[in-house]
C-alpha positions as CSV (number, residue, x, y, z in Angstrom):
1,M,0.0,0.0,0.0
2,K,1.7,3.2,-1.1
3,Y,0.6,6.7,-0.3
4,T,1.1,9.2,-3.1
5,K,1.8,12.4,-1.1
6,I,2.8,12.6,2.6
7,V,3.9,15.3,5.0
8,E,5.4,15.2,8.5
9,G,3.8,16.8,11.6
10,I,3.8,17.0,15.4
11,F,0.8,15.6,17.2
12,L,-0.9,18.0,19.6
13,K,-4.2,16.6,20.8
14,R,-7.2,14.4,19.8
15,P,-10.5,15.8,20.9
16,N,-12.5,12.8,19.6
17,R,-12.0,9.5,17.7
18,F,-12.2,11.1,14.2
19,I,-10.0,14.1,14.3
20,A,-6.7,15.4,15.8
21,H,-4.8,18.6,16.0
22,V,-1.4,18.5,14.4
23,L,1.3,21.1,13.9
24,I,2.3,21.1,10.2
25,N,4.8,23.5,8.9
26,D,4.4,25.6,12.1
27,K,0.6,25.8,11.5
28,E,-2.0,24.0,13.7
29,E,-4.3,21.9,11.4
30,I,-7.3,19.8,12.2
31,V,-6.7,16.4,10.5
32,H,-8.7,13.2,10.0
33,V,-7.5,10.2,12.0
34,K,-7.7,7.0,9.9
35,N,-8.2,4.8,13.0
36,T,-11.1,5.1,15.5
37,G,-9.3,2.9,18.1
38,R,-7.9,4.4,21.3
39,C,-4.2,4.4,20.2
40,R,-3.4,6.1,23.5
41,E,0.1,4.7,23.7
42,L,0.8,6.1,20.2
43,L,-0.9,9.5,20.0
44,I,1.1,11.3,22.7
45,P,1.5,15.1,22.6
46,G,4.8,15.9,20.8
47,A,4.9,12.6,18.9
48,K,6.1,12.9,15.3
49,V,3.4,11.8,12.9
50,I,3.0,11.1,9.2
51,L,0.0,12.4,7.3
52,E,-1.4,11.9,3.8
53,D,-2.0,15.1,1.9
54,C,-5.5,14.9,0.6
55,S,-5.9,18.5,-0.4
56,H,-6.6,17.5,-4.0
57,N,-10.0,16.2,-2.8
58,L,-12.2,19.3,-2.7
59,N,-15.1,17.3,-1.1
60,R,-13.1,16.7,2.1
61,K,-13.5,18.8,5.3
62,T,-9.8,18.3,6.2
63,K,-6.7,18.5,4.1
64,Y,-4.8,15.7,5.8
65,S,-5.3,12.2,7.2
66,L,-3.1,10.9,10.0
67,I,-1.7,7.5,8.8
68,A,1.4,6.8,10.9
69,V,3.3,7.8,14.1
70,W,6.8,7.3,15.4
71,K,7.0,5.4,18.7
72,D,10.6,5.9,19.8
73,N,12.6,4.6,16.7
74,M,9.7,2.5,15.4
75,L,7.3,3.7,12.8
76,V,3.7,2.4,13.3
77,N,1.2,2.6,10.6
78,M,-2.2,3.3,12.1
79,D,-4.4,3.5,9.0
80,S,-7.3,1.0,9.8
81,Q,-8.2,0.7,6.1
82,V,-4.7,-0.7,5.2
83,P,-4.6,-4.2,6.8
84,N,-7.2,-5.8,4.5
85,Y,-5.5,-4.3,1.4
86,V,-2.0,-5.4,2.5
87,V,-3.1,-9.0,3.4
88,F,-5.2,-9.3,0.2
89,H,-2.2,-8.5,-2.0
90,G,0.1,-10.6,0.1
91,M,-2.2,-13.6,-0.7
92,E,-2.2,-12.7,-4.4
93,K,1.6,-12.8,-4.4
94,G,1.8,-16.1,-2.4
95,L,3.5,-14.5,0.5
96,I,1.5,-16.1,3.3
97,K,2.5,-19.5,4.5
98,G,-0.2,-22.1,4.0
99,F,-2.0,-19.9,1.5
100,E,0.6,-19.8,-1.3
101,N,-1.6,-21.4,-3.9
102,V,-5.0,-20.0,-3.3
103,D,-7.0,-18.5,-6.1
104,N,-10.3,-16.8,-6.8
105,I,-9.4,-14.3,-4.1
106,K,-12.1,-11.7,-3.4
107,R,-12.6,-9.0,-0.8
108,E,-15.6,-8.4,1.5
109,V,-17.7,-11.5,0.9
110,S,-20.8,-12.4,3.0
111,F,-21.4,-15.5,5.0
112,K,-24.8,-15.7,6.8
113,N,-24.9,-12.5,9.0
114,S,-21.2,-11.7,8.6
115,R,-19.1,-10.1,5.9
116,F,-15.6,-11.5,6.1
117,D,-12.6,-9.5,4.8
118,I,-11.3,-12.1,2.2
119,Y,-12.7,-15.1,0.4
120,F,-10.5,-17.6,-1.3
121,E,-10.4,-21.1,-2.8
122,D,-7.7,-23.6,-2.0
123,S,-7.6,-26.8,-4.1
124,G,-11.3,-26.5,-4.7
125,K,-12.1,-25.8,-1.0
126,K,-13.7,-22.5,-0.2
127,G,-12.5,-20.4,2.7
128,F,-12.7,-17.1,4.5
129,M,-10.1,-14.9,6.2
130,E,-10.8,-12.1,8.8
131,V,-8.1,-9.5,9.1
132,K,-7.3,-7.5,12.3
133,G,-4.9,-4.6,12.2
134,V,-2.6,-4.5,15.3
135,T,-1.1,-1.2,16.5
136,L,-0.6,-2.0,20.2
137,E,3.0,-2.9,21.2
138,N,4.8,-3.1,24.5
139,H,8.4,-4.2,25.1
140,G,8.5,-6.2,21.8
141,I,5.0,-7.8,22.3
142,A,2.2,-7.0,19.8
143,M,-1.3,-7.4,21.2
144,F,-4.9,-7.2,20.1
145,P,-7.3,-5.6,20.8
146,D,-6.5,-2.3,22.3
147,A,-10.2,-1.8,23.3
148,P,-13.1,-4.2,23.9
149,T,-14.6,-5.4,20.6
150,V,-18.0,-7.1,20.7
151,R,-18.1,-7.1,16.9
152,G,-14.7,-8.7,16.7
153,A,-15.7,-11.5,19.0
154,R,-18.9,-12.1,16.9
155,H,-16.9,-12.4,13.7
156,V,-14.6,-15.0,15.3
157,L,-17.5,-17.1,16.4
158,E,-19.1,-16.9,13.0
159,M,-15.7,-18.0,11.5
160,I,-16.0,-21.1,13.7
161,E,-19.5,-21.7,12.2
162,A,-18.0,-21.5,8.7
163,V,-15.3,-24.0,9.5
164,E,-17.8,-26.4,11.0
165,E,-19.7,-26.2,7.8
166,G,-16.7,-27.2,5.8
167,Y,-15.0,-23.9,4.9
168,K,-11.4,-23.2,5.6
169,G,-11.0,-20.3,8.0
170,C,-8.3,-18.0,9.2
171,I,-8.0,-15.1,11.7
172,F,-5.1,-13.0,10.5
173,F,-3.4,-10.4,12.7
174,L,-1.4,-7.9,10.7
175,I,1.0,-6.0,12.9
176,Q,1.3,-2.6,11.4
177,M,5.0,-2.2,12.4
178,K,8.3,-4.1,12.4
179,G,9.8,-4.8,15.8
180,P,7.5,-7.1,17.9
181,K,8.9,-10.6,18.3
182,I,5.6,-12.3,19.4
183,F,1.9,-11.7,19.2
184,K,-0.4,-12.2,22.2
185,L,-4.1,-11.9,22.8
186,N,-5.0,-9.0,25.1
187,W,-6.8,-11.0,27.7
188,K,-6.9,-8.1,30.2
189,M,-8.5,-5.8,27.7
190,D,-11.1,-8.2,26.2
191,K,-11.5,-11.6,27.7
192,D,-14.5,-12.5,25.5
193,F,-12.6,-11.8,22.3
194,S,-9.5,-13.7,23.5
195,Q,-11.5,-16.7,24.5
196,A,-13.3,-16.7,21.1
197,V,-9.9,-16.7,19.3
198,K,-8.6,-19.5,21.5
199,L,-11.7,-21.5,20.9
200,A,-11.5,-20.9,17.1
201,S,-8.0,-22.3,17.1
202,E,-9.2,-25.4,18.9
203,K,-12.0,-25.8,16.3
204,G,-9.6,-25.7,13.3
205,V,-9.4,-22.0,12.5
206,D,-5.9,-20.9,11.5
207,I,-4.6,-18.1,13.7
208,L,-1.7,-16.2,12.0
209,A,0.3,-13.1,12.8
210,Y,2.6,-11.2,10.4
211,D,4.6,-8.0,10.9
212,S,5.0,-5.3,8.3
213,I,7.7,-3.2,6.7
214,V,6.5,0.4,7.3
215,T,8.0,3.5,5.7
216,E,6.7,7.0,5.6
217,N,4.8,6.4,2.4
218,N,4.4,2.6,2.3
219,I,3.4,-0.6,4.2
220,Y,3.7,-4.2,3.0
221,I,3.6,-7.6,4.6
222,N,6.9,-8.9,6.0
223,Q,7.2,-12.2,7.9
224,Q,5.3,-14.5,10.3
225,I,5.8,-14.2,14.0
226,P,4.8,-16.6,16.8
227,V,1.3,-16.4,18.3
228,Q,0.5,-17.0,22.0
229,L,-3.1,-17.8,22.6
230,E,-3.0,-18.7,26.2
231,P,-3.2,-15.9,28.8
232,D,-0.2,-15.1,30.9
233,E,-0.1,-16.6,34.3
234,D,-1.1,-13.4,36.1
235,I,-4.4,-13.3,34.2
236,E,-7.3,-15.3,35.5
């Protein structure tokens, strides 16, 4: 995923989920935030951010969209629209282990009451993939979610239904940075979602996590990292 025109800025504040105030070329601008998650550990006053210049779109209320932020020496893409795109093209190029030879790949396909991110066929067997973008990192550990997600848990349970009906299923966590060495479920933040993912694994759903190569104007899939589904010992 490549952004055509980007600028740098300094994050000032975020009055709500959709907008932020950013200092760009010594001028305070109101910008669109392309991630409605909390991102509290990323959007800290004074943080250096990357924005997409959308001033060519005269229908927009804001000139810029916030797409990435520097966390110490690590650049984190926080565009929530990117993970589906990145994983989809990774599948097309055969970059995902276990999915190198899939075909008839489509985006946003319905199954019962759900709309899964990716549909594919593998040796004649139909399958679905649900993609989750991960921006939460702490001491080399990537985690999801960063806020409770009832909708996310429902999607996981419906993926189990699909597998039980003969489909191939996968929950794919795309870590929108390079640096974490392991992915863990955030049991403290959302026990229901974490239990659903663990159950999905036990029921035959593939659980994968990949990190990304992130630059100021690009993000693409990198390599698989280990997944821990069990809660840490200090979590009941």
